Backbone atoms as SQL, in Angstrom:
CREATE TABLE atoms (id INTEGER PRIMARY KEY, chain TEXT, resi INTEGER, resn TEXT, atom TEXT, x REAL, y REAL, z REAL);
INSERT INTO atoms VALUES
  (1, 'A', 1, 'UNK', 'N', 93.587, -48.459, 146.957),
  (2, 'A', 1, 'UNK', 'CA', 94.320, -48.893, 145.988),
  (3, 'A', 1, 'UNK', 'C', 93.322, -49.229, 144.530),
  (4, 'A', 2, 'UNK', 'N', 92.113, -50.005, 145.280),
  (5, 'A', 2, 'UNK', 'CA', 90.992, -50.508, 144.182),
  (6, 'A', 2, 'UNK', 'C', 90.575, -49.382, 143.483),
  (7, 'A', 3, 'UNK', 'N', 90.294, -48.214, 144.329),
  (8, 'A', 3, 'UNK', 'CA', 90.207, -46.717, 143.600),
  (9, 'A', 3, 'UNK', 'C', 90.829, -46.402, 142.530),
  (10, 'A', 4, 'UNK', 'N', 92.022, -46.740, 142.717),
  (11, 'A', 4, 'UNK', 'CA', 93.271, -46.300, 141.656),
  (12, 'A', 4, 'UNK', 'C', 93.172, -47.436, 140.046),
  (13, 'A', 5, 'UNK', 'N', 92.867, -48.189, 140.895),
  (14, 'A', 5, 'UNK', 'CA', 92.722, -49.319, 139.476),
  (15, 'A', 5, 'UNK', 'C', 91.238, -49.268, 138.640),
  (16, 'A', 6, 'UNK', 'N', 90.231, -48.555, 139.091),
  (17, 'A', 6, 'UNK', 'CA', 89.178, -48.435, 138.702),
  (18, 'A', 6, 'UNK', 'C', 89.146, -47.318, 137.575),
  (19, 'A', 7, 'UNK', 'N', 89.881, -46.139, 138.476),
  (20, 'A', 7, 'UNK', 'CA', 90.489, -45.070, 137.504),
  (21, 'A', 7, 'UNK', 'C', 90.521, -45.635, 136.272),
  (22, 'A', 8, 'UNK', 'N', 92.022, -46.356, 136.005),
  (23, 'A', 8, 'UNK', 'CA', 93.233, -46.271, 135.632),
  (24, 'A', 8, 'UNK', 'C', 92.334, -47.122, 134.234),
  (25, 'A', 9, 'UNK', 'N', 91.663, -48.239, 134.907),
  (26, 'A', 9, 'UNK', 'CA', 90.823, -49.427, 133.798),
  (27, 'A', 9, 'UNK', 'C', 89.906, -48.184, 133.110),
  (28, 'A', 10, 'UNK', 'N', 89.216, -47.238, 133.910),
  (29, 'A', 10, 'UNK', 'CA', 87.976, -46.569, 133.519),
  (30, 'A', 10, 'UNK', 'C', 88.516, -45.228, 131.784),
  (31, 'A', 11, 'UNK', 'N', 89.909, -44.988, 132.547),
  (32, 'A', 11, 'UNK', 'CA', 90.852, -44.085, 131.804),
  (33, 'A', 11, 'UNK', 'C', 90.783, -44.436, 130.522),
  (34, 'A', 12, 'UNK', 'N', 91.750, -45.864, 130.519),
  (35, 'A', 12, 'UNK', 'CA', 91.981, -46.556, 129.666),
  (36, 'A', 12, 'UNK', 'C', 90.824, -46.933, 128.478),
  (37, 'A', 13, 'UNK', 'N', 89.726, -47.471, 129.022),
  (38, 'A', 13, 'UNK', 'CA', 88.942, -47.604, 128.052),
  (39, 'A', 13, 'UNK', 'C', 88.115, -46.603, 127.974),
  (40, 'A', 14, 'UNK', 'N', 88.092, -45.507, 128.299),
  (41, 'A', 14, 'UNK', 'CA', 87.715, -44.094, 127.584),
  (42, 'A', 14, 'UNK', 'C', 88.321, -43.974, 126.441),
  (43, 'A', 15, 'UNK', 'N', 89.774, -43.762, 126.363),
  (44, 'A', 15, 'UNK', 'CA', 91.040, -43.536, 125.160),
  (45, 'A', 15, 'UNK', 'C', 90.324, -44.661, 124.024),
  (46, 'A', 16, 'UNK', 'N', 89.842, -45.847, 124.521),
  (47, 'A', 16, 'UNK', 'CA', 90.034, -46.964, 123.572),
  (48, 'A', 16, 'UNK', 'C', 89.246, -46.632, 122.868),
  (49, 'A', 17, 'UNK', 'N', 87.736, -45.871, 123.296),
  (50, 'A', 17, 'UNK', 'CA', 86.347, -45.908, 122.607),
  (51, 'A', 17, 'UNK', 'C', 86.314, -44.739, 121.376),
  (52, 'A', 18, 'UNK', 'N', 87.409, -43.819, 121.157),
  (53, 'A', 18, 'UNK', 'CA', 86.913, -42.507, 120.146),
  (54, 'A', 18, 'UNK', 'C', 88.051, -43.630, 119.191),
  (55, 'A', 19, 'UNK', 'N', 88.928, -44.101, 119.118),
  (56, 'A', 19, 'UNK', 'CA', 89.401, -44.772, 117.859),
  (57, 'A', 19, 'UNK', 'C', 88.402, -45.622, 117.091),
  (58, 'A', 20, 'UNK', 'N', 87.195, -46.495, 118.300),
  (59, 'A', 20, 'UNK', 'CA', 86.069, -47.301, 117.788),
  (60, 'A', 20, 'UNK', 'C', 85.086, -46.466, 117.199),
  (61, 'A', 21, 'UNK', 'N', 85.205, -45.259, 118.088),
  (62, 'A', 21, 'UNK', 'CA', 84.092, -44.267, 117.815),
  (63, 'A', 21, 'UNK', 'C', 84.349, -43.936, 116.032),
  (64, 'A', 22, 'UNK', 'N', 85.868, -43.275, 115.998),
  (65, 'A', 22, 'UNK', 'CA', 86.126, -42.922, 114.275),
  (66, 'A', 22, 'UNK', 'C', 85.879, -43.682, 113.688),
  (67, 'A', 23, 'UNK', 'N', 86.503, -44.854, 114.072),
  (68, 'A', 23, 'UNK', 'CA', 85.721, -46.022, 112.565),
  (69, 'A', 23, 'UNK', 'C', 84.761, -46.224, 112.087),
  (70, 'A', 24, 'UNK', 'N', 83.608, -46.493, 113.977),
  (71, 'A', 24, 'UNK', 'CA', 82.314, -46.582, 113.332),
  (72, 'A', 24, 'UNK', 'C', 81.755, -45.656, 112.258),
  (73, 'A', 25, 'UNK', 'N', 82.077, -44.364, 112.905),
  (74, 'A', 25, 'UNK', 'CA', 81.415, -42.728, 111.802),
  (75, 'A', 25, 'UNK', 'C', 82.229, -43.146, 110.516),
  (76, 'A', 26, 'UNK', 'N', 82.784, -43.392, 110.172),
  (77, 'A', 26, 'UNK', 'CA', 83.749, -43.470, 109.024),
  (78, 'A', 26, 'UNK', 'C', 83.115, -44.781, 108.067),
  (79, 'A', 27, 'UNK', 'N', 82.870, -45.692, 108.435),
  (80, 'A', 27, 'UNK', 'CA', 82.352, -46.630, 107.739),
  (81, 'A', 27, 'UNK', 'C', 81.095, -46.525, 107.595),
  (82, 'A', 28, 'UNK', 'N', 80.359, -45.686, 108.229),
  (83, 'A', 28, 'UNK', 'CA', 78.520, -45.437, 108.456),
  (84, 'A', 28, 'UNK', 'C', 77.741, -46.566, 109.331),
  (85, 'A', 29, 'UNK', 'N', 78.536, -47.065, 110.229),
  (86, 'A', 29, 'UNK', 'CA', 77.881, -47.787, 111.221),
  (87, 'A', 29, 'UNK', 'C', 77.883, -47.102, 112.234),
  (88, 'A', 30, 'UNK', 'N', 76.402, -48.353, 113.209),
  (89, 'A', 30, 'UNK', 'CA', 76.375, -47.662, 114.365),
  (90, 'A', 30, 'UNK', 'C', 77.543, -47.907, 115.474),
  (91, 'A', 31, 'UNK', 'N', 77.702, -46.781, 116.511),
  (92, 'A', 31, 'UNK', 'CA', 79.189, -47.274, 117.383),
  (93, 'A', 31, 'UNK', 'C', 78.620, -48.265, 118.703),
  (94, 'A', 32, 'UNK', 'N', 78.604, -49.403, 118.024),
  (95, 'A', 32, 'UNK', 'CA', 78.144, -50.262, 119.391),
  (96, 'A', 32, 'UNK', 'C', 79.144, -50.557, 120.163),
  (97, 'A', 33, 'UNK', 'N', 80.222, -50.898, 119.596),
  (98, 'A', 33, 'UNK', 'CA', 81.448, -51.261, 120.389),
  (99, 'A', 33, 'UNK', 'C', 82.006, -49.932, 121.282),
  (100, 'A', 34, 'UNK', 'N', 82.266, -48.841, 120.906),
  (101, 'A', 34, 'UNK', 'CA', 82.337, -47.401, 120.926),
  (102, 'A', 34, 'UNK', 'C', 81.154, -46.835, 122.911),
  (103, 'A', 35, 'UNK', 'N', 80.004, -47.108, 122.040),
  (104, 'A', 35, 'UNK', 'CA', 79.282, -46.918, 123.184),
  (105, 'A', 35, 'UNK', 'C', 79.474, -47.736, 124.639),
  (106, 'A', 36, 'UNK', 'N', 79.192, -49.040, 124.619),
  (107, 'A', 36, 'UNK', 'CA', 79.701, -49.976, 125.652),
  (108, 'A', 36, 'UNK', 'C', 81.268, -49.436, 126.286),
  (109, 'A', 37, 'UNK', 'N', 81.904, -49.393, 125.482),
  (110, 'A', 37, 'UNK', 'CA', 83.254, -49.108, 126.196),
  (111, 'A', 37, 'UNK', 'C', 83.414, -47.402, 126.858),
  (112, 'A', 38, 'UNK', 'N', 82.314, -46.564, 126.189),
  (113, 'A', 38, 'UNK', 'CA', 82.442, -45.229, 127.259),
  (114, 'A', 38, 'UNK', 'C', 81.342, -45.768, 128.079),
  (115, 'A', 39, 'UNK', 'N', 80.585, -46.271, 128.009),
  (116, 'A', 39, 'UNK', 'CA', 79.410, -47.036, 129.279),
  (117, 'A', 39, 'UNK', 'C', 80.406, -47.683, 130.685),
  (118, 'A', 40, 'UNK', 'N', 81.021, -48.202, 130.161),
  (119, 'A', 40, 'UNK', 'CA', 81.926, -48.971, 130.834),
  (120, 'A', 40, 'UNK', 'C', 83.123, -47.959, 132.116),
  (121, 'A', 41, 'UNK', 'N', 83.349, -47.319, 130.853),
  (122, 'A', 41, 'UNK', 'CA', 84.597, -45.818, 131.359),
  (123, 'A', 41, 'UNK', 'C', 84.110, -44.990, 131.984),
  (124, 'A', 42, 'UNK', 'N', 82.552, -44.867, 131.786),
  (125, 'A', 42, 'UNK', 'CA', 82.241, -43.984, 132.453),
  (126, 'A', 42, 'UNK', 'C', 81.524, -44.378, 133.963),
  (127, 'A', 43, 'UNK', 'N', 81.256, -45.830, 133.824),
  (128, 'A', 43, 'UNK', 'CA', 80.642, -46.387, 135.301),
  (129, 'A', 43, 'UNK', 'C', 82.090, -46.969, 135.933),
  (130, 'A', 44, 'UNK', 'N', 83.010, -46.788, 135.708),
  (131, 'A', 44, 'UNK', 'CA', 84.609, -47.511, 136.639),
  (132, 'A', 44, 'UNK', 'C', 85.240, -45.912, 136.920),
  (133, 'A', 45, 'UNK', 'N', 84.846, -44.840, 136.296),
  (134, 'A', 45, 'UNK', 'CA', 85.243, -43.402, 137.482),
  (135, 'A', 45, 'UNK', 'C', 84.561, -42.722, 137.975),
  (136, 'A', 46, 'UNK', 'N', 83.016, -43.310, 137.267),
  (137, 'A', 46, 'UNK', 'CA', 82.278, -42.796, 138.879),
  (138, 'A', 46, 'UNK', 'C', 82.761, -43.965, 140.120),
  (139, 'A', 47, 'UNK', 'N', 82.674, -44.797, 139.723),
  (140, 'A', 47, 'UNK', 'CA', 83.105, -45.555, 140.995),
  (141, 'A', 47, 'UNK', 'C', 84.044, -45.262, 141.938),
  (142, 'A', 48, 'UNK', 'N', 85.001, -45.169, 140.924),
  (143, 'A', 48, 'UNK', 'CA', 86.201, -44.376, 141.539),
  (144, 'A', 48, 'UNK', 'C', 86.164, -43.821, 142.716),
  (145, 'A', 49, 'UNK', 'N', 85.570, -42.091, 141.748),
  (146, 'A', 49, 'UNK', 'CA', 85.038, -41.048, 142.638),
  (147, 'A', 49, 'UNK', 'C', 83.902, -41.695, 143.785),
  (148, 'A', 50, 'UNK', 'N', 83.724, -42.227, 143.661),
  (149, 'A', 50, 'UNK', 'CA', 82.286, -42.559, 145.207),
  (150, 'A', 50, 'UNK', 'C', 83.293, -43.280, 145.721),
  (151, 'A', 51, 'UNK', 'N', 83.689, -44.525, 145.838),
  (152, 'A', 51, 'UNK', 'CA', 84.773, -44.941, 146.496),
  (153, 'A', 51, 'UNK', 'C', 85.504, -44.505, 147.177),
  (154, 'A', 52, 'UNK', 'N', 86.147, -43.412, 146.420),
  (155, 'A', 52, 'UNK', 'CA', 87.893, -42.832, 147.327),
  (156, 'A', 52, 'UNK', 'C', 87.481, -41.861, 148.650),
  (157, 'A', 53, 'UNK', 'N', 88.481, -42.397, 149.674),
  (158, 'A', 53, 'UNK', 'CA', 88.213, -41.463, 151.115),
  (159, 'A', 53, 'UNK', 'C', 88.374, -39.729, 150.501),
  (160, 'A', 54, 'UNK', 'N', 89.228, -39.614, 149.561),
  (161, 'A', 54, 'UNK', 'CA', 89.120, -38.299, 149.284),
  (162, 'A', 54, 'UNK', 'C', 89.354, -38.319, 148.053),
  (163, 'A', 55, 'UNK', 'N', 88.724, -36.340, 147.758),
  (164, 'A', 55, 'UNK', 'CA', 88.447, -36.334, 146.315),
  (165, 'A', 55, 'UNK', 'C', 89.670, -36.434, 145.658),
  (166, 'A', 56, 'UNK', 'N', 88.674, -36.867, 144.191),
  (167, 'A', 56, 'UNK', 'CA', 90.071, -36.947, 143.011),
  (168, 'A', 56, 'UNK', 'C', 90.425, -35.870, 141.872),
  (169, 'A', 57, 'UNK', 'N', 91.312, -35.407, 141.470),
  (170, 'A', 57, 'UNK', 'CA', 91.213, -34.527, 140.898),
  (171, 'A', 57, 'UNK', 'C', 92.171, -34.736, 139.425),
  (172, 'A', 58, 'UNK', 'N', 92.269, -34.153, 138.639),
  (173, 'A', 58, 'UNK', 'CA', 92.388, -34.498, 136.998),
  (174, 'A', 58, 'UNK', 'C', 94.136, -34.631, 137.113),
  (175, 'A', 59, 'UNK', 'N', 94.794, -33.834, 138.227),
  (176, 'A', 59, 'UNK', 'CA', 96.342, -33.763, 138.685),
  (177, 'A', 59, 'UNK', 'C', 96.301, -35.192, 139.187),
  (178, 'A', 60, 'UNK', 'N', 95.471, -35.930, 139.974),
  (179, 'A', 60, 'UNK', 'CA', 95.982, -37.563, 140.729),
  (180, 'A', 60, 'UNK', 'C', 95.625, -38.329, 139.608),
  (181, 'A', 61, 'UNK', 'N', 95.142, -38.050, 138.525),
  (182, 'A', 61, 'UNK', 'CA', 95.370, -39.612, 137.604),
  (183, 'A', 61, 'UNK', 'C', 96.390, -39.733, 136.681),
  (184, 'A', 62, 'UNK', 'N', 97.842, -39.228, 136.884),
  (185, 'A', 62, 'UNK', 'CA', 99.076, -39.430, 136.526),
  (186, 'A', 62, 'UNK', 'C', 99.641, -39.877, 137.412),
  (187, 'A', 63, 'UNK', 'N', 99.454, -39.955, 138.711),
  (188, 'A', 63, 'UNK', 'CA', 99.956, -40.765, 140.028),
  (189, 'A', 63, 'UNK', 'C', 99.498, -41.828, 140.370),
  (190, 'A', 64, 'UNK', 'N', 97.431, -42.348, 139.684),
  (191, 'A', 64, 'UNK', 'CA', 97.204, -43.571, 140.150),
  (192, 'A', 64, 'UNK', 'C', 97.829, -44.277, 138.847),
  (193, 'A', 65, 'UNK', 'N', 98.376, -43.835, 137.597),
  (194, 'A', 65, 'UNK', 'CA', 98.707, -45.275, 136.792),
  (195, 'A', 65, 'UNK', 'C', 100.428, -45.424, 137.188),
  (196, 'A', 66, 'UNK', 'N', 100.810, -44.083, 137.598),
  (197, 'A', 66, 'UNK', 'CA', 102.182, -44.783, 138.380),
  (198, 'A', 66, 'UNK', 'C', 102.216, -45.801, 139.232),
  (199, 'A', 67, 'UNK', 'N', 101.302, -45.493, 140.197),
  (200, 'A', 67, 'UNK', 'CA', 100.425, -46.290, 141.510),
  (201, 'A', 67, 'UNK', 'C', 99.981, -47.723, 140.923),
  (202, 'A', 68, 'UNK', 'N', 99.138, -47.647, 139.968),
  (203, 'A', 68, 'UNK', 'CA', 99.076, -48.806, 139.694),
  (204, 'A', 68, 'UNK', 'C', 100.003, -49.632, 138.898),
  (205, 'A', 69, 'UNK', 'N', 100.971, -49.482, 138.060),
  (206, 'A', 69, 'UNK', 'CA', 101.443, -49.993, 137.214),
  (207, 'A', 69, 'UNK', 'C', 102.969, -50.171, 138.230),
  (208, 'A', 70, 'UNK', 'N', 103.344, -49.533, 139.156),
  (209, 'A', 70, 'UNK', 'CA', 104.282, -49.934, 140.068),
  (210, 'A', 70, 'UNK', 'C', 103.849, -51.242, 140.772),
  (211, 'A', 71, 'UNK', 'N', 102.966, -51.385, 140.806),
  (212, 'A', 71, 'UNK', 'CA', 102.025, -52.064, 141.807),
  (213, 'A', 71, 'UNK', 'C', 102.205, -53.635, 141.324),
  (214, 'A', 72, 'UNK', 'N', 101.723, -53.485, 139.502),
  (215, 'A', 72, 'UNK', 'CA', 102.011, -54.752, 138.542),
  (216, 'A', 72, 'UNK', 'C', 103.453, -54.945, 138.360),
  (217, 'A', 73, 'UNK', 'N', 104.414, -53.988, 138.519),
  (218, 'A', 73, 'UNK', 'CA', 105.751, -54.565, 138.179),
  (219, 'A', 73, 'UNK', 'C', 106.542, -55.082, 139.372),
  (220, 'A', 74, 'UNK', 'N', 106.125, -54.715, 140.636),
  (221, 'A', 74, 'UNK', 'CA', 106.764, -55.290, 141.768),
  (222, 'A', 74, 'UNK', 'C', 106.302, -56.597, 142.385);
């Protein structure tokens, strides 16, 4: 189950990096926050891939979201 949490948090960090990247680019600033978020996202996703007992594919990501959110709600 911890690999699902790593995968979900990594995916969310990766998605949140894009608005930060676009905002920094449009204002002419260096994208420091976006770079940090991308590094965190990449690290968590790689950690999930290495610690998973089975191989993880793109089809497993929605199922991981469902498992994590159902665990939070129960």
